[in-house]
MISETI-817644 format. One line per field, with one value per residue (C-alpha): residue in one letter; residue number from 1; x, y, z. Coordinates in steps of 0.02 Angstrom, whole numbers, plus 32768, in hexadecimal, padded with zeros to 4 digits. Layout:
residues N
residu	(a/...);
num	(NUM/...);
px	(X/...);
py	(Y/...);
pz	(Z/...);
This chain:
residues 419
residu	(m/t/a/g/q/l/a/l/a/d/d/a/e/r/a/r/d/l/r/r/m/k/g/r/a/t/a/l/l/l/l/a/a/a/v/f/i/a/v/r/i/t/w/g/e/d/g/a/a/g/y/v/v/a/t/a/e/a/a/m/v/g/g/l/a/d/w/f/a/v/t/a/l/f/r/h/p/l/r/l/p/i/p/h/t/a/i/i/p/e/r/k/d/s/i/g/r/s/l/g/g/f/v/e/d/n/f/l/n/g/e/v/i/g/q/r/l/a/g/a/g/l/a/a/r/a/g/d/w/l/v/v/p/e/n/a/a/s/m/a/d/q/f/a/a/l/v/r/g/a/t/e/v/l/r/d/d/d/v/q/a/g/i/e/h/i/v/t/e/r/l/r/r/l/p/v/s/p/i/v/g/k/a/v/d/v/a/v/e/g/g/h/h/q/a/l/l/e/a/a/l/q/g/l/d/h/m/a/v/e/s/r/p/v/l/r/e/q/l/a/k/e/s/p/w/w/m/p/e/p/v/d/d/r/i/f/e/k/i/f/s/g/l/r/r/f/v/a/e/m/l/e/h/p/d/h/e/i/r/r/t/v/d/q/r/v/q/e/l/a/q/r/l/k/d/s/p/e/m/r/e/r/g/d/e/l/r/d/e/l/l/n/h/p/e/v/r/a/w/i/g/s/l/w/s/s/l/k/e/a/l/v/s/e/t/s/r/p/d/s/e/v/r/r/r/i/e/a/s/i/v/a/g/g/e/s/l/r/s/d/p/a/l/q/a/k/v/d/h/w/l/v/s/v/a/t/y/l/a/e/q/s/r/s/e/v/s/d/l/i/a/s/t/v/a/r/w/d/p/d/d/t/a/r/r/i/e/a/q/v/g/r/d/l/q/f/i/r/i/n/g/t/v/v/g/g/l/a/g/l/v/i/h/t/l/a/h/a/l);
num	(1/2/3/4/5/6/7/8/9/10/11/12/13/14/15/16/17/18/19/20/21/22/23/24/25/26/27/28/29/30/31/32/33/34/35/36/37/38/39/40/41/42/43/44/45/46/47/48/49/50/51/52/53/54/55/56/57/58/59/60/61/62/63/64/65/66/67/68/69/70/71/72/73/74/75/76/77/78/79/80/81/82/83/84/85/86/87/88/89/90/91/92/93/94/95/96/97/98/99/100/101/102/103/104/105/106/107/108/109/110/111/112/113/114/115/116/117/118/119/120/121/122/123/124/125/126/127/128/129/130/131/132/133/134/135/136/137/138/139/140/141/142/143/144/145/146/147/148/149/150/151/152/153/154/155/156/157/158/159/160/161/162/163/164/165/166/167/168/169/170/171/172/173/174/175/176/177/178/179/180/181/182/183/184/185/186/187/188/189/190/191/192/193/194/195/196/197/198/199/200/201/202/203/204/205/206/207/208/209/210/211/212/213/214/215/216/217/218/219/220/221/222/223/224/225/226/227/228/229/230/231/232/233/234/235/236/237/238/239/240/241/242/243/244/245/246/247/248/249/250/251/252/253/254/255/256/257/258/259/260/261/262/263/264/265/266/267/268/269/270/271/272/273/274/275/276/277/278/279/280/281/282/283/284/285/286/287/288/289/290/291/292/293/294/295/296/297/298/299/300/301/302/303/304/305/306/307/308/309/310/311/312/313/314/315/316/317/318/319/320/321/322/323/324/325/326/327/328/329/330/331/332/333/334/335/336/337/338/339/340/341/342/343/344/345/346/347/348/349/350/351/352/353/354/355/356/357/358/359/360/361/362/363/364/365/366/367/368/369/370/371/372/373/374/375/376/377/378/379/380/381/382/383/384/385/386/387/388/389/390/391/392/393/394/395/396/397/398/399/400/401/402/403/404/405/406/407/408/409/410/411/412/413/414/415/416/417/418/419);
px	(5522/5512/54A5/5545/5586/54D7/54D4/5586/5558/54BA/5519/5594/5512/54C1/556A/5578/54CC/54FB/5595/553E/54AF/5536/5593/54EF/54BB/556C/5577/54D4/551B/55B9/5558/54F7/559D/55EA/5554/5555/5612/560F/5572/55AA/5659/561F/5577/556F/54CA/546C/53D7/53B0/545D/541A/5394/5410/548D/53FC/53C0/546F/5496/53F8/541A/54C6/547F/53F0/546E/54ED/546D/5425/54D1/54F8/5450/5467/5524/5503/5495/552A/55CB/5613/560F/56C2/56F4/56CC/5689/55EE/556F/54D7/552E/555C/54B4/54AD/555D/5549/548F/54A1/546F/53D6/539D/53A9/533E/52C0/52BE/529F/5214/51C8/51C1/5180/50F4/50C1/50F3/50ED/504C/4FD5/4F35/4F8E/4FCB/4F20/4EBB/4F38/4F2B/4E74/4E46/4ED3/4E7C/4F18/4EC8/4E70/4F16/4F72/4EEC/4EFA/4FBC/4FC2/4F4A/4FC4/5024/50D0/50B3/507B/511B/5184/5132/5149/5204/521B/51BC/522B/52C8/528E/5277/531A/536A/531B/5357/540A/5400/53B2/542B/53FB/541E/53B0/5326/5329/532F/5291/5238/5266/522D/518F/515C/518F/5136/5098/508D/50B4/501D/4FB1/4F2F/4F46/4EC8/4E35/4E68/4E6D/4DC7/4D7A/4DC6/4D78/4CD1/4CDB/4D05/4C70/4BF6/4C37/4C2D/4CE5/4D07/4C87/4CE6/4D86/4D37/4CF5/4D9D/4DEA/4D64/4D83/4E3D/4E1F/4DB7/4E2F/4EC3/4E63/4E49/4EF7/4F35/4EC0/4F4A/4FB6/4F1F/4EF4/4FA4/4FA0/4F05/4F54/4FE7/4F72/4EFE/4F23/4F8F/4EF7/4E7E/4E52/4E7E/4DCB/4D8D/4E07/4DD9/4D1F/4D48/4DB9/4D36/4CB8/4D1F/4D65/4CB7/4C66/4CEA/4CCE/4C13/4C24/4C90/4C15/4B82/4BDB/4C05/4B54/4AF4/4B24/4AB8/4B13/4B31/4BEA/4BE6/4B6E/4BE5/4C79/4C11/4BF7/4CAD/4CEE/4C76/4CA7/4D60/4D41/4CF0/4D74/4DFC/4DA0/4D75/4DE2/4E7B/4ED4/4ECA/4EFA/4F94/4FC0/4FA4/501A/509C/5093/509D/5137/5187/516C/51B3/524B/526A/5314/52C9/5239/52B3/5325/5290/525A/530E/5310/5271/52CA/5356/52C3/525A/52EF/5322/526D/525F/52FD/52DA/522B/5248/52DE/5287/520F/51A7/5191/50E6/5108/5132/5099/502C/5082/5056/4FA1/4F88/4FC9/4F5A/4EC3/4EEA/4EF0/4E47/4DFB/4E3F/4E06/4D59/4D25/4CFC/4CE8/4D96/4DDC/4D8E/4DE3/4E8A/4E84/4E4E/4EDD/4F5C/4F2B/4F31/4FDF/5020/4FD8/5019/50C9/50CD/5096/510E/51A8/518A/51FA/5286/5284/528D/5324/536F/5366/53A6/543D/5464/5475/54D0/555D/556F/5601/55CB/5621/55EF/5538/5535/557D/54FB/546A/54B0/54CC/5409/53C3/5446/541B/536E/53B9/541D/537C/5362/5406/53D2/5323/5374/53DC/534D/52CF/534D/5372/52B6/52A0/532F/52E3/5239/5282/52E9/5259/51E7/526B/5282/51C3/51AC);
py	(2709/27C3/2834/2879/27C9/2796/2826/2803/274F/2785/27FD/2770/2704/2787/27A8/26ED/26E6/2783/2731/2694/26F1/2763/26C0/2674/2710/2725/266F/2672/270C/26B0/2616/2687/26CB/261C/25DD/2673/2661/25A4/259B/262A/25E3/252C/253E/25F2/2649/25E8/257D/2543/2583/2636/262A/25F0/2678/2700/26BA/26B9/2765/27B6/275B/27A5/2857/2843/27FC/2884/290E/28CE/28B2/296A/29A9/2945/2975/2A24/2A32/2A08/2A3A/2A74/29DA/29A5/2A39/2AAF/2B5A/2B4C/2BD0/2B9A/2B05/2ADA/2B23/2AF0/2B31/2BCD/2BF3/2BAC/2C4C/2C6B/2BB2/2BCB/2C64/2C0D/2B78/2BE2/2C3F/2B9B/2B58/2BF7/2C01/2B4E/2B00/2B8A/2BD3/2BE4/2BB8/2B18/2AE7/2B0E/2AA6/2A16/2A14/2A3D/298E/292F/2912/293E/293D/2899/2849/2899/2855/27A6/27AF/27F4/276F/26E9/26CC/26BD/275A/27B7/277A/27B2/2866/2863/2831/28C2/2941/2907/2914/29C4/2A00/29BA/2A10/2AB6/2AA7/2A94/2B1F/2B9E/2C04/2BE5/2C90/2CE3/2C6B/2C80/2D3C/2D36/2CC2/2D28/2DD1/2D84/2D31/2DCB/2E3F/2DDB/2DD1/2E83/2EB0/2E41/2EA5/2E3B/2E87/2E76/2DBF/2D97/2DEE/2D84/2CE9/2D12/2D2E/2C7D/2C37/2C8E/2C54/2B9C/2BAE/2B80/2C0A/2BB6/2B15/2B6F/2BBC/2B15/2ACB/2B59/2B41/2A82/2AA2/2B23/2AA9/2A1F/2A8A/2AC8/2A11/29E5/2A83/2A78/2A53/2AE7/2B5A/2B26/2B42/2BF1/2C1D/2BE5/2C5C/2CEC/2CCB/2D2C/2CC9/2CC5/2C7B/2BCA/2B44/2AFE/2BA6/2BB3/2B09/2B3B/2BE3/2B8A/2B01/2B7F/2BDF/2B47/2AF8/2B9D/2BB2/2AFE/2B1B/2BB8/2B63/2AD3/2B49/2B97/2AF1/2AB4/2B49/2B86/2C1F/2C4E/2D06/2CFA/2C9F/2D20/2DA2/2D42/2D38/2DF3/2E19/2DA7/2DF7/2E9F/2E70/2E2A/2EC7/2F35/2ED2/2EE3/2F9F/2FF1/3055/303F/2F82/2F76/2FE3/2F6A/2ED9/2F17/2F40/2E93/2E4A/2EAE/2E8B/2DCE/2DDD/2E32/2DAF/2D5D/2CA9/2CD1/2D1D/2C83/2C16/2C81/2C75/2BB6/2B9A/2B83/2B0C/2AA5/2AAA/2A77/29E1/29AA/29BF/2963/28D8/28B7/28BF/2851/27BA/275D/2721/27C7/280F/28A1/2835/27C8/2863/28B1/2803/2800/28B5/2892/27F6/2859/28E8/2866/281A/28C5/28E6/2842/2841/28FB/2946/29F7/29F1/299F/2A30/2AAF/2A5F/2A43/2AFE/2B38/2ACC/2B09/2BBB/2BA4/2B4B/2BC6/2C5A/2C0F/2BED/2C98/2CEC/2C7C/2C60/2CEB/2CBD/2C08/2C3B/2CB1/2C20/2BAB/2C33/2C64/2BB5/2B87/2C28/2BEB/2B43/2B31/2B30/2A8C/2A38/2A70/2A1E/2984/2981/2992/291E/2897/28B0/28B0/287F/27C1/27EB/2867/27D3/2788/2824/27F3/273C/2774/27EC/276C/26F1/276F/27B9/2710/26EE/279A/277E/26D0/271F/27A9/2738/26CA/2763/27A0/26FF/26E0/2792);
pz	(E1CA/E1DA/E166/E115/E0F4/E0AB/E03B/DFFD/DFDE/DF7F/DF13/DEEA/DEB5/DE47/DDF1/DDCA/DD7F/DD1D/DCD9/DCA8/DC4D/DBF5/DBBB/DB76/DB1A/DAD2/DAA8/DA44/D9E5/D9BB/D988/D90C/D8C9/D8C2/D85A/D7EA/D7C1/D7AD/D746/D6D9/D6B7/D6A4/D63F/D60E/D60F/D589/D5B6/D65E/D696/D673/D6F1/D774/D74E/D753/D7F4/D846/D7FA/D83E/D8EA/D8F3/D8CB/D955/D9D5/D9B3/D9BE/DA5C/DAA3/DA7C/DACD/DB69/DB7B/DB57/DBF0/DC6A/DC06/DB62/DAE7/DABD/DB2B/DA99/DAD5/DA64/DA8E/DAF4/DB3B/DBF1/DC14/DCCD/DD01/DC9E/DCD9/DD89/DDE1/DD6D/DD7E/DE3C/DE39/DDC3/DE30/DEC5/DE70/DE3C/DEEB/DF32/DEB4/DEA2/DF54/DFD4/DF94/E023/DFC8/DF83/E037/E083/DFFA/E014/E0D2/E0E8/E0AB/E0F8/E19D/E201/E2AE/E29A/E25C/E2EB/E361/E321/E335/E3DE/E430/E40B/E4B7/E45F/E408/E49D/E4FC/E46D/E472/E52D/E510/E49D/E50D/E5A1/E540/E503/E5B9/E5F3/E564/E58F/E640/E5FF/E584/E5F6/E665/E71F/E759/E6D1/E6E9/E7A5/E79A/E729/E797/E831/E7E0/E7A5/E84B/E8AE/E83A/E835/E8ED/E90A/E89E/E909/E976/EA16/EA83/EA0D/E9E4/EA9E/EAB0/EA2A/EA73/EB1E/EAC2/EA76/EB1C/EB6A/EAE1/EAF5/EBB5/EBC5/EC43/ECB9/ECA4/ECCB/ED66/ED9E/ED8A/EDF0/EE7C/EE80/EE88/EF15/EF7E/EF63/EF96/F030/F065/F04B/F0A8/F13A/F1B8/F178/F17F/F22F/F268/F216/F270/F315/F2F6/F2CC/F36C/F407/F489/F502/F488/F4BB/F43E/F43D/F401/F384/F341/F33B/F2E2/F264/F243/F224/F1AD/F154/F147/F10B/F086/F042/F046/EFE4/EF61/EF58/EF3B/EEAB/EE68/EE75/EE3E/ED89/EDA9/EE4A/EE67/EE60/EDBC/ED71/EDA2/ED59/ECBA/ECB9/ECE0/EC5B/EBD5/EC0E/EBFE/EB4E/EB1A/EB5D/EB04/EA61/EA75/EAEE/EAA1/EB4F/EB49/EA8B/EAB9/EB4E/EAE0/EA62/EAE1/EB27/EA77/EA48/EAEE/EAC6/EA16/EA57/EAE0/EABF/EACC/EA54/E9D8/E9DF/E9C9/E926/E8F1/E8FB/E88E/E7EE/E830/E884/E7ED/E778/E7E9/E7E9/E730/E706/E784/E74D/E693/E697/E6EA/E670/E704/E757/E77C/E70A/E677/E693/E69C/E5FD/E5A5/E5E3/E5AC/E502/E4EC/E530/E4B9/E423/E460/E45F/E3AE/E36C/E3B1/E3B3/E304/E343/E389/E2F0/E28E/E2F9/E2FA/E23E/E224/E294/E243/E199/E1CF/E216/E183/E108/E177/E17C/E0C7/E096/E10F/E0E2/E02E/DFEF/E072/E028/DF7B/DFAD/E00A/DF75/DEFE/DF72/DF96/DEDC/DEC6/DF3C/DEEA/DE7A/DDC3/DD91/DE3D/DE16/DD6E/DDB4/DE41/DDC6/DD4D/DDD7/DE02/DD4E/DCD9/DCDD/DC9B/DC1C/DBD6/DB9A/DB30/DAD6/DAC4/DA89/DA0E/D9C6/D9B2/D970/D8F9/D8B2/D89A/D84F/D7D7/D7A2/D77E/D722/D6B6/D69D/D65F/D5EE/D596/D58D/D53F);
């Protein structure tokens, strides 16, 4: 059953209750009238009959007066245009403004809301609720649905253009040369450049061993035709062995002259990268050239579609890593809220501040909304709506008026005879 159907069913139930109570109040009034007529005709007003007649007469007066008062709130009694009747239809707009002002002054008051929320312990309650796995899963479902909804509402072209602009502009503002210089400094401080040099030397030695036949053949081609082959072999072996010994020495001795030279050159390069205007300009040129490359631009242009696809895929699957991380984060946040008094105080203070601010900023708008909404209602429909809400209880006024009127009549009649 929809919310509208529930509202209609609720209205129908209230209308039945109102008719029932109206019938009871009217039946009591008619009973008083019947007793008054029957006793007066049958026994007159002497003796005990007088007390009954006085009671019934006063009950009728009280019942009729309260019937008039209750009816006058919603319509003209007996459809007679009596002044100051049909109060709600006639003064609907004024009532709407008064209701709006009442809500504004008494419910949307920042001080009242702040006092109410300050002692509510909202943060601790939220923490207790969030640590429950079922609640965390529900929150994760809502968040995932929100993310998917956002990806459907947003225009892909606009989002992609925004991402492309942000990424490109941020990258264009990066000082490439100083960043590379700092990275080189970090590499030098950690000795990573030496590890790279050692790897290069080891690779060179390995390549030389594997390429030995090729190198020997190349030397033979470069040697004069009259050079004996044994001499070529001895020359090649000497050069080849010397090269490998030189590489081995550099690998074995960290303080080798070549390695110190490499250290010095690398440090000089890092300093130039950080300080040299020429290096900065060259770095910026390389950066811009890279950003303008078609493949790089195509990659930047595909960021949103890739991100959107990943978001939809990960948030759609309850067993995805993203969903598990979201749930874990929610539970962790709940644990922090539940166990950290300082965090609770901060969150409570923030909630009170936000609620107070929103109340103060929107109170007049809410008041105007109430007044304008009531002003648009049809007068007779407004009367019916309000009567359906409170009319049942107002019928007790009629019943009480009949009963109290009768008792008052009895007391007055008794006092009159006693005096």
